[in-house]
Each structure stands twice: as C-alpha cells, then as structure tokens.
KEVEXMAR-972031 format. One line per 8 residues: their letters; for each residue x, y, z of C-alpha. Coordinates in steps of 0.02 Angstrom, whole numbers, plus 50000, padded with zeros to 5 digits. Layout:
<sites>
A> X,Y,Z ~ ... .
</sites>
This chain:
<sites>
MFSKTQLA> 48670,50863,49463 ~ 48714,50756,49312 ~ 48720,50761,49124 ~ 48550,50687,49081 ~ 48598,50643,48902 ~ 48753,50544,48950 ~ 48668,50458,49096 ~ 48514,50413,48996 .
LLIGAVLT> 48619,50336,48857 ~ 48720,50229,48976 ~ 48568,50175,49078 ~ 48482,50131,48916 ~ 48630,50026,48864 ~ 48633,49937,49031 ~ 48448,49899,49032 ~ 48440,49841,48851 .
VPAAYAET> 48580,49713,48867 ~ 48465,49580,48942 ~ 48325,49613,48820 ~ 48434,49617,48665 ~ 48516,49452,48703 ~ 48383,49359,48801 ~ 48358,49230,48664 ~ 48541,49206,48617 .
TQVDEHMV> 48623,49206,48790 ~ 48703,49039,48829 ~ 48740,48983,49005 ~ 48924,48955,49039 ~ 48954,48890,49214 ~ 49135,48946,49217 ~ 49083,49123,49172 ~ 48944,49124,49300 .
VTGRDHGY> 49047,49072,49448 ~ 49196,49184,49409 ~ 49215,49296,49562 ~ 49070,49217,49654 ~ 49132,49047,49710 ~ 49173,49116,49882 ~ 49022,49230,49909 ~ 49130,49369,49984 .
KADTNTTA> 49212,49241,50100 ~ 49402,49249,50124 ~ 49489,49098,50199 ~ 49658,49182,50225 ~ 49732,49354,50256 ~ 49905,49428,50232 ~ 49902,49563,50366 ~ 49873,49488,50538 .
MKIEATQL> 50031,49383,50563 ~ 50136,49399,50404 ~ 50137,49210,50388 ~ 50029,49083,50297 ~ 49880,49060,50412 ~ 49695,49032,50386 ~ 49564,49143,50465 ~ 49528,49005,50592 .
ETPGQVTV> 49712,49008,50644 ~ 49717,49197,50664 ~ 49693,49249,50847 ~ 49602,49411,50809 ~ 49468,49488,50700 ~ 49518,49520,50519 ~ 49386,49574,50394 ~ 49427,49558,50209 .
IDEQIIDE> 49331,49668,50086 ~ 49371,49589,49919 ~ 49375,49653,49741 ~ 49204,49584,49704 ~ 49117,49695,49832 ~ 49222,49844,49776 ~ 49168,49810,49597 ~ 48984,49781,49635 .
QRASTLGD> 48973,49943,49733 ~ 49079,50037,49605 ~ 49178,50105,49752 ~ 49293,50251,49711 ~ 49357,50299,49885 ~ 49422,50204,50037 ~ 49271,50268,50133 ~ 49155,50178,50011 .
VLANDASI> 49247,50016,50048 ~ 49262,50034,50237 ~ 49075,50069,50254 ~ 49058,49880,50237 ~ 49128,49853,50413 ~ 49029,49910,50564 ~ 49183,49930,50674 ~ 49242,50078,50569 .
AAGGDSRN> 49165,50251,50588 ~ 49194,50398,50472 ~ 49265,50561,50537 ~ 49281,50730,50454 ~ 49340,50753,50274 ~ 49410,50929,50276 ~ 49560,50960,50161 ~ 49483,50831,50043 .
RERFSLRG> 49549,50682,50141 ~ 49455,50545,50231 ~ 49474,50509,50417 ~ 49414,50354,50509 ~ 49411,50271,50678 ~ 49420,50084,50711 ~ 49341,50022,50872 ~ 49336,50207,50919 .
FDLEVLRD> 49522,50246,50896 ~ 49607,50338,50754 ~ 49641,50227,50605 ~ 49809,50209,50518 ~ 49833,50143,50342 ~ 49954,50017,50269 ~ 49987,49984,50086 ~ 50045,49805,50054 .
GRKHWSHY> 50099,49789,50235 ~ 50198,49952,50240 ~ 50158,50118,50323 ~ 50074,50234,50199 ~ 50051,50423,50206 ~ 49864,50435,50176 ~ 49819,50620,50177 ~ 49726,50600,50013 .
KQPIELLE> 49585,50494,49944 ~ 49659,50324,49907 ~ 49664,50253,49729 ~ 49543,50107,49748 ~ 49569,50061,49565 ~ 49741,49991,49611 ~ 49677,49873,49746 ~ 49621,49693,49741 .
RVEILKGP> 49558,49694,49921 ~ 49561,49787,50087 ~ 49602,49696,50250 ~ 49544,49769,50415 ~ 49655,49711,50558 ~ 49570,49744,50726 ~ 49661,49769,50889 ~ 49838,49830,50929 .
SGLLYGTS> 49963,49799,50790 ~ 50121,49853,50880 ~ 50207,49684,50862 ~ 50223,49685,50673 ~ 50194,49865,50620 ~ 50265,49975,50757 ~ 50184,50139,50807 ~ 49995,50128,50785 .
APGGMVNM> 49832,50161,50875 ~ 49756,50019,50981 ~ 49597,50003,50877 ~ 49685,49924,50729 ~ 49744,49959,50553 ~ 49688,49943,50372 ~ 49799,49860,50242 ~ 49765,49903,50061 .
VSKKPTYE> 49824,49757,49953 ~ 49878,49803,49778 ~ 49831,49708,49621 ~ 49955,49577,49558 ~ 50006,49528,49381 ~ 49920,49372,49315 ~ 49988,49225,49215 ~ 49844,49230,49092 .
TQVNVSQD> 49796,49381,48989 ~ 49657,49484,49068 ~ 49582,49645,49004 ~ 49453,49742,49104 ~ 49386,49908,49039 ~ 49241,49999,49121 ~ 49147,50163,49108 ~ 49044,50237,49249 .
IGSNNHSR> 48923,50383,49229 ~ 48822,50449,49375 ~ 48740,50591,49467 ~ 48829,50758,49479 ~ 48916,50733,49311 ~ 49017,50589,49381 ~ 49121,50501,49251 ~ 49256,50369,49279 .
TVADISGA> 49350,50268,49150 ~ 49459,50122,49208 ~ 49573,50009,49106 ~ 49656,49859,49190 ~ 49769,49751,49080 ~ 49871,49603,49145 ~ 49963,49451,49081 ~ 50128,49365,49040 .
LNEDKTLR> 50258,49453,48932 ~ 50356,49300,48878 ~ 50317,49122,48824 ~ 50366,49034,48985 ~ 50269,49164,49087 ~ 50414,49206,49202 ~ 50389,49391,49164 ~ 50217,49461,49202 .
ARAVLSKM> 50148,49637,49210 ~ 49989,49730,49253 ~ 49944,49909,49207 ~ 49799,50008,49279 ~ 49740,50177,49219 ~ 49593,50278,49284 ~ 49522,50451,49248 ~ 49380,50522,49352 .
TEDSWRKY> 49288,50688,49354 ~ 49136,50740,49457 ~ 49044,50890,49525 ~ 48980,50906,49702 ~ 48796,50914,49747 ~ 48839,51066,49853 ~ 48871,51247,49799 ~ 48972,51398,49857 .
GDGSTHST> 48894,51561,49910 ~ 48914,51633,49735 ~ 48821,51485,49659 ~ 48974,51397,49585 ~ 48999,51209,49608 ~ 49134,51109,49694 ~ 49221,50994,49569 ~ 49357,50860,49572 .
ERFVGGLF> 49471,50780,49444 ~ 49580,50628,49476 ~ 49704,50526,49375 ~ 49774,50359,49435 ~ 49908,50257,49350 ~ 49994,50100,49412 ~ 50117,49972,49344 ~ 50156,49806,49431 .
VDYDFNDD> 50288,49686,49364 ~ 50338,49512,49427 ~ 50491,49417,49368 ~ 50534,49238,49419 ~ 50722,49214,49419 ~ 50687,49031,49455 ~ 50562,48925,49549 ~ 50623,48995,49716 .
VTLSVHYD> 50653,49181,49686 ~ 50530,49313,49624 ~ 50561,49499,49604 ~ 50410,49616,49607 ~ 50425,49798,49555 ~ 50288,49928,49569 ~ 50255,50109,49524 ~ 50097,50212,49542 .
NTHDKGSV> 50049,50394,49528 ~ 49892,50478,49592 ~ 49852,50659,49547 ~ 49693,50740,49607 ~ 49636,50920,49607 ~ 49475,50984,49682 ~ 49386,51128,49762 ~ 49374,51137,49952 .
DSGAFVVD> 49218,51090,50048 ~ 49247,51084,50236 ~ 49068,51038,50279 ~ 48906,51111,50346 ~ 48870,51230,50489 ~ 48747,51157,50615 ~ 48655,51253,50751 ~ 48534,51163,50868 .
GKVVNGRE> 48534,51012,50752 ~ 48485,51113,50598 ~ 48595,51148,50447 ~ 48616,51336,50425 ~ 48583,51399,50247 ~ 48533,51224,50191 ~ 48624,51061,50160 ~ 48693,51119,49992 .
HIWDAQWS> 48785,51275,50054 ~ 48976,51276,50056 ~ 49052,51402,50176 ~ 49229,51399,50106 ~ 49287,51530,49980 ~ 49249,51486,49800 ~ 49434,51505,49755 ~ 49488,51370,49880 .
TIENRSEN> 49576,51222,49801 ~ 49681,51072,49850 ~ 49797,50980,49732 ~ 49882,50816,49781 ~ 50018,50717,49694 ~ 50071,50550,49767 ~ 50201,50434,49691 ~ 50254,50263,49752 .
IGFDVNAQ> 50399,50163,49683 ~ 50476,50008,49757 ~ 50513,49823,49750 ~ 50489,49659,49843 ~ 50591,49499,49835 ~ 50520,49331,49888 ~ 50646,49190,49902 ~ 50639,49012,49966 .
ITDAWAVT> 50810,48992,50048 ~ 50792,48811,50107 ~ 50650,48688,50124 ~ 50615,48763,50295 ~ 50656,48948,50277 ~ 50598,49087,50162 ~ 50641,49272,50157 ~ 50542,49422,50098 .
TGFNYQDF> 50620,49593,50084 ~ 50567,49755,50004 ~ 50574,49944,49995 ~ 50451,50082,49950 ~ 50479,50266,49919 ~ 50324,50375,49934 ~ 50334,50557,49880 ~ 50180,50661,49920 .
NRQDIESF> 50156,50844,49873 ~ 50004,50948,49918 ~ 49958,51128,49879 ~ 49817,51185,49991 ~ 49737,51356,49959 ~ 49601,51382,50088 ~ 49505,51522,50175 ~ 49466,51435,50342 .
PSLSAVNP> 49302,51528,50370 ~ 49256,51584,50546 ~ 49067,51571,50573 ~ 49055,51645,50748 ~ 48963,51798,50679 ~ 48836,51695,50578 ~ 48660,51687,50650 ~ 48552,51529,50651 .
DGTGSVTH> 48446,51603,50510 ~ 48600,51618,50400 ~ 48621,51806,50413 ~ 48776,51893,50478 ~ 48953,51889,50411 ~ 49087,51759,50376 ~ 49269,51801,50411 ~ 49392,51722,50290 .
GGSDRKDH> 49578,51714,50321 ~ 49672,51566,50255 ~ 49836,51528,50171 ~ 49925,51458,50020 ~ 50015,51308,50094 ~ 50134,51188,50008 ~ 50171,51024,50098 ~ 50297,50892,50049 .
WVHQTGYV> 50306,50723,50136 ~ 50426,50582,50100 ~ 50397,50408,50172 ~ 50533,50279,50146 ~ 50495,50104,50209 ~ 50607,49951,50207 ~ 50585,49779,50284 ~ 50655,49603,50290 .
DFVGNFDA> 50560,49452,50356 ~ 50623,49275,50381 ~ 50489,49140,50398 ~ 50533,48965,50452 ~ 50427,48808,50461 ~ 50506,48672,50568 ~ 50478,48549,50710 ~ 50566,48567,50877 .
LGVSHQML> 50537,48500,51052 ~ 50396,48390,50989 ~ 50290,48532,50917 ~ 50276,48623,50750 ~ 50337,48803,50733 ~ 50301,48938,50607 ~ 50424,49072,50658 ~ 50440,49250,50595 .
VGANWLGY> 50597,49353,50626 ~ 50599,49525,50550 ~ 50650,49706,50550 ~ 50584,49864,50469 ~ 50628,50047,50450 ~ 50525,50202,50418 ~ 50610,50362,50364 ~ 50496,50515,50374 .
SYDRDQMS> 50528,50693,50317 ~ 50412,50843,50302 ~ 50434,51017,50230 ~ 50306,51157,50232 ~ 50302,51327,50147 ~ 50152,51432,50198 ~ 50094,51606,50147 ~ 49957,51677,50259 .
FNKVSTDP> 49816,51788,50194 ~ 49739,51947,50263 ~ 49566,51923,50339 ~ 49409,51985,50252 ~ 49225,51978,50304 ~ 49084,51944,50181 ~ 48901,51903,50176 ~ 48870,51713,50165 .
SEPVPTPT> 48790,51734,49993 ~ 48928,51842,49919 ~ 49086,51784,49830 ~ 49245,51799,49933 ~ 49370,51926,49864 ~ 49537,51863,49798 ~ 49653,51848,49948 ~ 49803,51959,49981 .
PKPSTGKK> 49959,51904,50077 ~ 49993,51966,50253 ~ 50146,52079,50271 ~ 50302,52000,50342 ~ 50368,52051,50512 ~ 50529,52010,50602 ~ 50447,51884,50716 ~ 50322,51817,50588 .
PNPSQSHS> 50394,51806,50413 ~ 50270,51774,50272 ~ 50288,51650,50193 ~ 50353,51540,50333 ~ 50444,51374,50320 ~ 50462,51223,50432 ~ 50548,51055,50424 ~ 50544,50894,50524 .
NSDSYGVY> 50610,50719,50504 ~ 50624,50556,50599 ~ 50686,50378,50581 ~ 50599,50230,50661 ~ 50677,50057,50677 ~ 50595,49898,50737 ~ 50646,49717,50762 ~ 50522,49580,50803 .
VQDMITFN> 50504,49394,50828 ~ 50344,49292,50823 ~ 50316,49106,50843 ~ 50157,49014,50796 ~ 50163,48847,50888 ~ 50051,48702,50841 ~ 50041,48572,50979 ~ 49910,48460,50896 .
DQWQALAG> 49751,48473,50793 ~ 49661,48562,50936 ~ 49788,48680,51015 ~ 49896,48821,50949 ~ 49986,48967,51032 ~ 50060,49130,50970 ~ 50197,49225,51060 ~ 50296,49375,51002 .
ARFDETRS> 50384,49536,51050 ~ 50448,49691,50962 ~ 50574,49825,51007 ~ 50560,49997,50927 ~ 50666,50153,50926 ~ 50622,50321,50849 ~ 50754,50455,50825 ~ 50710,50636,50792 .
SGRKDNAL> 50813,50795,50819 ~ 50937,50706,50930 ~ 50803,50624,51038 ~ 50767,50439,51058 ~ 50603,50356,51102 ~ 50597,50169,51139 ~ 50454,50046,51159 ~ 50433,49859,51188 .
SPKLAVIY> 50273,49776,51126 ~ 50223,49597,51170 ~ 50083,49488,51103 ~ 50016,49322,51171 ~ 49873,49214,51109 ~ 49800,49040,51130 ~ 49691,48956,50998 ~ 49581,48804,51027 .
HPAENGSL> 49497,48709,50885 ~ 49349,48613,50957 ~ 49310,48552,50781 ~ 49395,48556,50612 ~ 49283,48699,50555 ~ 49293,48810,50710 ~ 49409,48896,50832 ~ 49409,48993,50995 .
YLTYSESF> 49549,49112,51042 ~ 49608,49221,51185 ~ 49728,49364,51146 ~ 49829,49495,51237 ~ 49923,49626,51136 ~ 49992,49801,51150 ~ 50016,49955,51043 ~ 50112,50117,51059 .
EHQGEVSG> 50113,50291,50983 ~ 50259,50411,50991 ~ 50219,50584,51061 ~ 50376,50690,51052 ~ 50407,50818,51189 ~ 50318,50955,51287 ~ 50333,51119,51192 ~ 50288,51292,51256 .
SEYVNDGQ> 50355,51420,51380 ~ 50191,51414,51477 ~ 50230,51235,51533 ~ 50336,51205,51688 ~ 50402,51047,51603 ~ 50442,51127,51434 ~ 50560,51013,51336 ~ 50518,50855,51432 .
QLDPRRGK> 50516,50698,51324 ~ 50345,50615,51329 ~ 50330,50427,51343 ~ 50240,50333,51203 ~ 50053,50319,51221 ~ 50015,50136,51263 ~ 49866,50028,51216 ~ 49821,49859,51291 .
LYEFGTKW> 49695,49735,51223 ~ 49610,49582,51299 ~ 49502,49490,51174 ~ 49404,49327,51169 ~ 49334,49271,51003 ~ 49268,49128,50901 ~ 49265,49086,50714 ~ 49169,48955,50616 .
NLLDDSLY> 49155,48892,50438 ~ 48977,48829,50413 ~ 48862,48764,50276 ~ 48993,48653,50196 ~ 49127,48786,50216 ~ 49028,48916,50118 ~ 48986,49034,50264 ~ 49111,49114,50382 .
LTGALFDI> 49046,49173,50551 ~ 49148,49263,50683 ~ 49123,49357,50844 ~ 49228,49437,50980 ~ 49222,49522,51150 ~ 49360,49650,51178 ~ 49425,49771,51307 ~ 49549,49905,51253 .
TEEGRTFV> 49632,50027,51372 ~ 49742,50168,51311 ~ 49855,50258,51435 ~ 49976,50401,51421 ~ 49865,50532,51340 ~ 49932,50706,51373 ~ 49838,50791,51515 ~ 49857,50980,51542 .
EELSNGMK> 49838,51041,51721 ~ 49819,51225,51765 ~ 49934,51277,51908 ~ 49902,51413,52038 ~ 50045,51521,51975 ~ 49968,51536,51801 ~ 50083,51406,51726 ~ 50032,51236,51657 .
DMTQAGEQ> 50095,51059,51683 ~ 50077,50929,51545 ~ 50068,50754,51615 ~ 50019,50586,51542 ~ 49877,50546,51661 ~ 49747,50529,51523 ~ 49659,50362,51501 ~ 49531,50296,51378 .
NHRGVEVS> 49434,50131,51384 ~ 49334,50047,51245 ~ 49238,49887,51276 ~ 49129,49802,51148 ~ 49065,49653,51054 ~ 49063,49628,50866 ~ 48997,49493,50751 ~ 49012,49466,50564 .
AQGFITEK> 48963,49345,50426 ~ 49030,49322,50250 ~ 48984,49193,50119 ~ 48836,49100,50046 ~ 48672,49082,50140 ~ 48597,48984,49997 ~ 48660,48939,49823 ~ 48588,49103,49759 .
LSLSASAM> 48607,49220,49909 ~ 48774,49282,49978 ~ 48812,49420,50102 ~ 48943,49518,50195 ~ 48874,49582,50360 ~ 48938,49650,50525 ~ 48873,49730,50684 ~ 48955,49808,50836 .
YLNAEYVK> 48912,49872,51009 ~ 49044,49988,51081 ~ 49051,50066,51254 ~ 49187,50198,51237 ~ 49235,50334,51361 ~ 49372,50449,51418 ~ 49411,50378,51590 ~ 49520,50528,51630 .
YQSRGTDY> 49557,50666,51505 ~ 49577,50854,51502 ~ 49620,50970,51358 ~ 49640,51158,51357 ~ 49565,51174,51530 ~ 49410,51069,51492 ~ 49381,50904,51582 ~ 49312,50770,51467 .
SGNRPADV> 49319,50629,51594 ~ 49169,50513,51575 ~ 49128,50579,51400 ~ 49115,50479,51241 ~ 49243,50513,51101 ~ 49178,50608,50950 ~ 49100,50515,50804 ~ 49100,50347,50894 .
PEYSASVW> 48925,50269,50889 ~ 48868,50146,51021 ~ 48781,50035,50893 ~ 48824,50011,50710 ~ 48789,49882,50575 ~ 48820,49853,50391 ~ 48760,49725,50263 ~ 48786,49698,50077 .
TRYSIDNN> 48698,49555,49987 ~ 48692,49480,49814 ~ 48549,49374,49748 ~ 48574,49279,49585 ~ 48410,49297,49493 ~ 48476,49182,49356 ~ 48646,49132,49291 ~ 48676,49303,49216 .
TDANLGAV> 48579,49429,49322 ~ 48616,49482,49500 ~ 48527,49599,49620 ~ 48613,49687,49765 ~ 48538,49757,49924 ~ 48641,49846,50055 ~ 48612,49946,50213 ~ 48722,50045,50332 .
YVGERFGD> 48661,50087,50507 ~ 48753,50214,50615 ~ 48686,50245,50790 ~ 48678,50405,50890 ~ 48847,50484,50926 ~ 48922,50647,50983 ~ 49006,50766,50862 ~ 49130,50832,50990 .
AANTFQKD> 49230,50775,51142 ~ 49129,50891,51254 ~ 48972,50790,51208 ~ 48871,50948,51177 ~ 48835,50912,50993 ~ 48733,50754,50962 ~ 48703,50673,50793 ~ 48549,50566,50764 .
SYTRVDLG> 48558,50385,50707 ~ 48522,50344,50526 ~ 48502,50200,50404 ~ 48556,50215,50223 ~ 48489,50088,50099 ~ 48575,50051,49932 ~ 48519,49947,49783 ~ 48604,49874,49630 .
VAHTYKYD> 48568,49764,49480 ~ 48691,49687,49357 ~ 48675,49583,49199 ~ 48816,49486,49116 ~ 48809,49449,48930 ~ 48934,49319,48868 ~ 48986,49381,48698 ~ 49099,49229,48670 .
EKLDIIGR> 49208,49111,48770 ~ 49328,49249,48821 ~ 49229,49411,48825 ~ 49098,49460,48954 ~ 48999,49621,48946 ~ 48926,49676,49113 ~ 48797,49813,49132 ~ 48765,49880,49307 .
LNVENVFD> 48650,50008,49388 ~ 48671,50063,49569 ~ 48563,50177,49675 ~ 48638,50243,49837 ~ 48527,50310,49977 ~ 48368,50245,49896 ~ 48253,50330,50021 ~ 48343,50498,50011 .
TEYFGGGG> 48384,50492,50197 ~ 48457,50650,50273 ~ 48599,50619,50394 ~ 48760,50687,50467 ~ 48926,50602,50435 ~ 49084,50636,50534 ~ 49169,50796,50585 ~ 49123,50949,50686 .
SKDGEGYK> 49208,51088,50785 ~ 49133,51223,50895 ~ 49117,51394,50814 ~ 49004,51529,50887 ~ 48829,51462,50916 ~ 48854,51303,50818 ~ 48973,51175,50744 ~ 49061,51190,50578 .
NVVVGEGR> 49151,51063,50467 ~ 49010,50936,50485 ~ 48994,50812,50341 ~ 48816,50800,50273 ~ 48766,50640,50185 ~ 48723,50648,50002 ~ 48543,50613,49952 ~ 48484,50487,49825 .
NFMASIQF> 48610,50466,49684 ~ 48637,50350,49537 ~ 48779,50260,49451 ~ 48769,50166,49286 ~ 48917,50069,49217 ~ 48965,49956,49076 ~ 49113,49839,49090 ~ 49207,49736,48960 .
RY> 49301,49591,49037 ~ 49414,49484,48929 .
</sites>
C-alpha cells in the first residue's frame, strides 16, 4: 500500500498550511490569477495547421490539455492526461507501455510536431501541454491512423527566473520529486535555459503468485536552451533522457466477467522485468526571412533501448476457480530503435488576387531503424500460487538459432503545401495536399493525401466548418509461403473523413464550446481468404466505418467555477473484415465504447483555496474483435483540494491533496486476448488511492 508515516507527515503539512497562516495570509491578485486567467481554455494550438491560427479558425477538433490540469491532477503518465478527453479510450498496457485509440482508431504520438517512438510511459514532467488533433493528419504528418494524433508540447525556457520544486507522496509507496528551473543566462536575456529533473518510485497494488510486489523506478532529465541571434533568428536546442525500470504486470485473467484469483493477482513470473532508456537530442531554428515569409527547420535524434525479460504465461489450463497450472515460456529480448526526424517549413503571409493567404510549404523526413536480439526460454508449468523457477535458455538448432537477431529500416519522405485563404471577415478556406514516399529493402510505397475545408464565421465569436481530409498507413508486403500472393506489395491503408463542426467563445470570451459530427471510413485493411486448395489469399478488402458526435467545453462558467468537459457518441464497426479465418464483419472494434464522457472542475473557495471535482465515464464495450468478451460501463470520481500560501512577493507554497476513485469503483480498463476459457491481459482499475503534494513556486 503506502508508507503511513511519510504520507501522514505530508498530509499533515498540506492540511496545516491554511490553519497556520490563516491570520497572516494576504491576498495578492497577481498570485491568485497566475495559471487561472483562462480557466483551462486555450485560444490557439500549434498542431492542427502548423501556422498561427485561433481555435475558431481551425477546421477540426483540437483539444488542449494544459499544464494547469496536469498539475492539479498530479498526472505522471500520458494516460492520466488523456483521460480528460472523451474521444480517447485506453487499450492494454502490457510491456509497461500505454496504448490508446482516438475516435476508435489506433493513436499515434508526436513530440513537438515530430513523430515519436512511444513504446514507454511518456515523461509528463517535460511537457507544458498536450494537444489532441482529431481526424486524419496525413497532410502535415504523413503516415497516421484516421482517428487523429496527440502532440506532446515540451516546456520552453522563460525570460524571467522561475523555480518550481514539488514532492508527491501517495498510496503504494508512491514518491515523486520534481525540480523545474528556468530563466535568462545573460543580462539582455538573449540566452535562456530550462532544466527539469524528476525521480519517481512506486509499488503496485497487485502482487505476484509468491506474494512479492510489482515496483517501478523512473528518472527523467531534460534541458532546453534558446538563443536569440537577433530579433529575427532564434536557435532552440533540447536534450532529454528517460530511464525507467519496472516489474511486468500484463493484467488480469477474466472468465465469465469475473477476475480469476482476485483483482490483485499478477500472472507473470516474479522475475519478469522491463527496462527502458530513451534519449532525445535535437534543435530548431525559427527565422523571419522577410516581412512576409518565415522559416522553421529542425532535427531530432531519438535513441530508444529496451530490455524485456518476460514469461508470457499461458492460462489455458487454469480453471475459473483459480486451480490448475500456468505454463511460462518467455524470452530475454533486447530492442533498439532509432528515430531520426528532420523538417523544414516556410510560412508566408501575403495578399494575392484580392484575398489574404497564409501559406505553408514544407518537407519532412523520418529515418527508422530497428534491431532485436532475443533469447527464448524453455517452458515450465507451475501452480498459480507458486514462484516461477529461474528460466533456462532453449537450445539452438540449425533452423532456429537462440538467441536470434533481426533488423529492419526505412526512410519516409514527404512534401506538402497548404493555403489558408481569408476572403473576408466571414469566410475562410483551407486547401492542401501532400506526397509521401517510403523506402524499405528496395521497395517504394507512395501516397497522395489531400485536405479541403471551408470555415464560416456568422459572428466574431463563432465559426462553422466543413472538412474533408485523408490519412494513410504503410503496410509493407504479403509474407508467407501459404499465401498465393507471397511477396506482393500492399497498398497503404486509406482513411477518409467528412466532418461538420462549430465553435464558440461565450461569456465574454471566457468559455469555449465546440461540437462536431464526423464520418470516418478506413479502407485497405488486409483480408485473409481461405482457398479451396488449402492456400490463402491476402487481399485489401477490409473496411471500417466510425460515425459519431462529440462536444466539449473549456473555461469559466462563473468567476469561481471553471471546467474542462467532453462527451462522445461513437458508432464504430467493421464493415468487412476477416482475420485468421474468423469473420468480424458487423462487429465493434475492441475497447471502443459507444458512449464516453469526462469532466474536471475547479471551484475557488477563496483567493487561496481551490477544490477540484472530476469524473470519467466509460460506456459498455467489447474486449475483443470477436465481441465475445463484454466489459461493463463505469464511472470513476476524483476529488482534490489545494491551498496556496504566499510567503512573500516571489514565493508561493502550494499544498495539495488528491483522491482518485473516491467510491472505490471496480472496473476493467483496456486490453484482453482469448486464452482457454477466459481472457488474459485485461487491465483492472485501481481502487481508491491518495496523493499528497507540496510545491514551492518561485
């Protein structure tokens, strides 16, 4: 659970701050409104069009989860942050990574507008906000799923000195220390830097068969430097390192809706571990070339190493009462990914043919390489309550050497042009196209992606838009001697979106409301057909359709009450889809609820004390593509309270207490795969848990 002595001390400190200083606290309006003048409302985004545009000028849905919500919730994973948007659903978390879907399709992740290899839990401490771009993003970002993308926006150096140090202590021996220091390094403030350090440790609330506990350690370090050569040219350099090491917990085993051996039981071997190391280093240059044209260019090198020692338990011989035997095999696997991303964007603002243009012309490159070294283990069967013996390697054979190695690499190039045309105060239009080419092992794969949109502003504070856009995903070639078309190059999977939406700034520009109707069709899914001669034919006849409506609100309802809320209805189905001889046509994709909603609120009790109330609703959904495993709907309620004591004009001390899952609701998260009589790798939601923190902000 948690260290009661540490937690009690910190909770005591948090709760005594208001009492100790109740008589001496002075109201400082500047201090009070810091971070709350927008009430979670963001007027602009950097992701949707790569140009300066307000939310009302963006022909699509973009949700911004800012640093204030991240801080109030004491979020430590990307999943914590994305739970604030109803259009995102969580998938499985095996191999200690988080998986998500957006509008029912797999979600890809960007970091500062560049493709990011995200097979690890993202370092939230380095981010100032997260932008959720909904709908196909093929025009600007190349290969991607049609549901949309998430862009993690890194913190930036500040002109003025800022120091932020915090300590969290919570349930399950959770401890996180964060130091964030920023400011100018010279007198004229042309050289600025920001350093972020974080150290976190925590135990799991679940236990292995031998009674031991799953635990995790994580270190995050980041350095961001800006240098102004002059008023027109700025160089930004960044470096960050994330190192995490934890035990493996692939999830629960569920039979007939019941968790076998209880919600706390971990089926993986107690010696299973995963260690991740991810480094990013790169630069960006922003330059104003002329009064009309600016250029932005940059490069990032991401080096990601993972050592994954797992047992991959087979539960087919486990009975619903928890008796039987578990077969463990597994491997010691070392993975090494390198992502190199480079881009150049030219943005021009000019008038031509009687209208105003904001034009983007750009190109980007993604270099990908992957190496794997894997040693397989001999299988062993044990009782679920017994420790798993130390694994032994399988012997090598001529056809199957142990360990085995593999390598792959590819290069993707894209060029794109986009024009935002303003005809008058009421009408705008967006038109653009992108050409992509991916090269891998002597093969080429090309794709052309257009986007068109019309925006109408019936009033200064509102807009209506109609958008058509496309996405694509590379698929490689057919591989396997059992296929009659072995070696055939597959076409990219294509997604098409039609969307109508509206956006409004209300209550004197303090509340942002938005809604959209959308229809997404994805074609080109691989479709395996069994032939009469025992062979197979892989075609691209698969089709998937997702239709829905979503609404959201961000900002102030009253002077004291602000909220960030969203809701979505989604009708998703496989129109035509087969896999491994099973026809899923007409079924709903796994872990895609029909109804979902999320809300986070803050009420200012006085100038120094805030109360938070949040809720996440996830409707019924299926845990597998066959639609044989159904998960019930659930609502999770969270609470928080914070008090700010102004020590002097520059130093604030903030005490915070958060309670997640107040009513101790039992629920299933994402994940699930058929095994014997049930489904394994199912995420089970944690019960009631606590987090206390103290923060010094200078």
